[in-house]
C-alpha positions, 0 to 999 in steps of 0.5 A: 198122137205121134212120137218123135223117133231117131229115124224121124229126126235123122231124116229131117237133118240137112247135111252141112256142106263142106264148101259152106261158110258161116253165111250159109247157116243164118244169123240168130238174135237172142234177146235175153238177160237182165240184172241178176239173170244173165245166166239165162242169156249165157245158157241160151247163147251157148246152146245156140252157138253149139247147135250150129247157128252161123252167127249169133247176136245177143241183145243184153243190158250194156252194164252186163255185157262183160259177162257175155263177152267172157263166157260166150266169145263166139257171140256178138252183142247188141246193147239193149239201151241202143234201141235200134233193133234193126231186124233185117239182118237176122234169120231167127229171133228168140226172146225171153230167157231172163229178160224181165217183165218191166216196161222196157221188156214189154216194149221190146217184145211189142216192137219185135212182134210189130216189126218182124216178119220172122217167127219168134221163139218165145220163152220165160219172161216173154211168155209172162208178158204175153200172159199179161197182155193176151191181145199180143197172141193174135199179133204174133208172126205166124208159126211163132214157137211158144215154149211154156212149162205147165205154169206158164201155159196156164198163165196164158191159156187158163188153169187146167187140172190135168196134163191131158187138159193142157194137151187138148188146149195146146192143140186147139190154141196152136191151131187157133193162133197159127203158132207152134206150142212146145208144152214142156214136161215129162214127154214134151208135146209139140203141136201145130195145125192139129198135128202133135208129137210127143218127145221120146228123149230126156230125163229128170236131170233136166228138171232144173233152172236153165233147161228152158233157156238152153232149149230156146237157144237150140230151137232158135239156132235151128230156125236161123239155119233155115229149118221150118219152124215146126221142124226146128221145134221137133229137132230142138226138143229131141236133141235137148233131151238126147244130150241130157240122156248122154250126159247121164253116162258121166253124171247123175240126174241129181248132179247134171247141169244144163251146161253139161248138157250143152257140151254133149250136143255134139255127141247127140248129133253123132248119135243121130247120124250113125 
């Protein structure tokens, strides 16, 4: 078992060329939010644009669109009711934060799985849908990234008594389904094809609603920019945690908000690239 360190992460970062433009950094699609849960979409979107995605589009319910247009003006919108889902324009897709688990949400996930060749970043309600229909696991595009917390993990892969049991199952299932599993926790585990890393950043201030939504946006942004899926998972988890550690300079673990953490992602980049 390996641990993520600053030197490993620094070696993975691709310099942003001075002569580049937004088209060089991909186009992320986030399918998130539903009535009463639009905060999850806002958090995922803000994290995605903050981490460097060239373009970001949010798929949201039409009635809720004004929330995104006022809170994340950098993002474009796709209305969920349009049901066009033309996927060829995107370089990465993240799905699940605040999505809901109704029939429409299930149909969206199934459509994306069936039509997209891109690895997906699946979190929250996307994981709950997978747990309810485990046949979808075998249909996921290869190198898709699942980001469950322990309860979500157990819904998909069965109950476990200990963290070590979950780790063993995660390594096994990631290899079996040719996917990447990010098992969130005190030391988040990332595993793919039998290789596994523990994260070394982060603190208990992240133990609040919204933290996973931000992680989804961050990983999706790295994936959109052309990083390999396992690399995107490692970068996303590390920077998510490092920004939270830097946030402690101004906040306590009790007072820290995930929106604070997103604002410190830039300082996290600067810290790594020293």
